[in-house]
C-alpha positions, 0 to 999 in steps of 0.5 A: 859345775855340770849340765847333767845333774844338780849335785855337781860342784866346781872349786877354784884354787889360786896362789896369788904369788904365782901366775897360775890357778887350779880349778876343780869341776865335778860332773856327777854323770854316774847314775848309768855307771852305777847301774852297770856295775850293780853298786849303789852310788851316793855322794862323798863330797860336801862343801862348806864355804871354800872348803871341800870335804871328802869322806871314805864311803867304806866307813859307817861314821864318815865324818871321822874320816874326812879329808879337807881341801881349801880352795879360793871359790866354789861354783855350784851346779847351776853355773855355766861354762860361761861363768866359769870362763868369765871368773877364771879364764878371761883374765888370762886371755888378754895378756896373750896380746901383750906377749905372755903365753897362756895354757889352759888344761883339763885333768881328771878321771874318765867321765868326769867332764873334761871334754865338756868343760873344754868344748861344751855340749848341746842338749836339746835347744840349750848349748853350753859352750866350752871354755875353749871356744869362749876363750878364742871368741874373747881373744878375737873380740879383743884383737878386733877392739885393739885394731892392731895388725895380727897373725894367728896360726892354729895347730891341733894334735893328739898324743895317743899311746905315746905317738904324736899325730896331727889332727888337722892333717890327712895323713897318719904319719907319727910326728917327732918332737924336737927342741930348738934353742930359739923356738923351744920344744916344737913338733916337726911337720905339724901343720899350722893354719892361718885363722882370722876369726873365731868361726875358722878356729871352731871349724878346724877344732871340730874337724880335728875332733872328728879324728880324735881317738875315742872308745867306750868305757863304763864311765863314758860312752865316748871316752877320749883315749888321747891327750889333745893339744890346741895351740894358737900362735898370736903375732901382733904388730903395733908401732913397729914392735912385734910380739909373739905368744902362744895360747894352748888349750889341752884336753887330757885323756882320763886318768883311770883304773882299768877295772873301774871303767871296764877296760877289757882286751889288749888295746884297752889295757895298753891305752890305759897304761900309756895314759896313766904313765904319761899322767904319772910323769905329769904329776912327778913334774908338778911335784918337783915344781911345787916343792920349795925344797926341790927348787932348782932340782932336775925336772924329768920332762922327757919322761913322756911326750906329754910332759915334754910338750908341756915343758913351757906350760909347767915351768916356763914363762906361761900363765897356766890354769889347770881344770881338775874334774872330779865326780862326787860319786862314791864309786869314784872315791879313789879317783876323786881323792887323787885328783883333789891332791893333784890340784892342791899341788898344782896351785904352787907350781908356777914361776914368775912371768917375764915378757919374752925378749 
């Protein structure tokens, strides 16, 4: 799915035995990148029904070196974020009001469309709202329709170079992650804002986005250099019963090879190393959770700030959707292969849900 070109695709994978989904989106905004690195760019992905074939661009007879990936569905290049939301995200929003936690996060290489998927974009007079905003809009409409008493609190943080920072605070003080028996993993001194309508949510998110750490790379002029986590805590009261759930929307920093996106200088290399280290930790956790032979094995959530914060989203009582963004460009073959493998494992890394007590 993409708003930038006709050669994009979106793939959806789902394991019906667990409360989770993995989506894959492809955003082929690589023409400028191709010119900058002075290499010819062509497609290395093809789709047949619900299968995706990735072939090695270095081989002359590509179809003899194809790797197939099976997913539940495919979104074509003309599909908007709204359609992606309605098909894949909407069913996982309503359960938040019944006490179930939900987490949506985007993963992929730099420039593959993660931030566009979560936050959307505006080109001329056309606005393609991101699934994040659409999720909050849908949630508040449902709350209004139910007519129940509710309290929503929003927080927004980033993890940059393994440092947690509040994007809605005026200060720059690094925050500490702790784990409490009754509340689970929390961030100390993280500000929460009470919100009563979607407009207030969007204003806070836009304010937080202004403080988020960005940098230019060959693949993306405005590359996100941090993992961003938006959390909406929803407390509903009905017939003297109180239920509390969390809705998280996460825009991960781009996985990357420094040479492929021109990460020059000390800062860029340090950023890239920390990003890849935390994503590797995430992949290790997913590998253990998705391997039936390792059921009950120790999961190294503490290997990074990211996995520690996502502990409940990965292996806890949470409905989780992973949007893995890829490029069909030959320049990004290795990154696309890694992302497809990543998403394939994610479809089986979820546990059975129960209502919190």
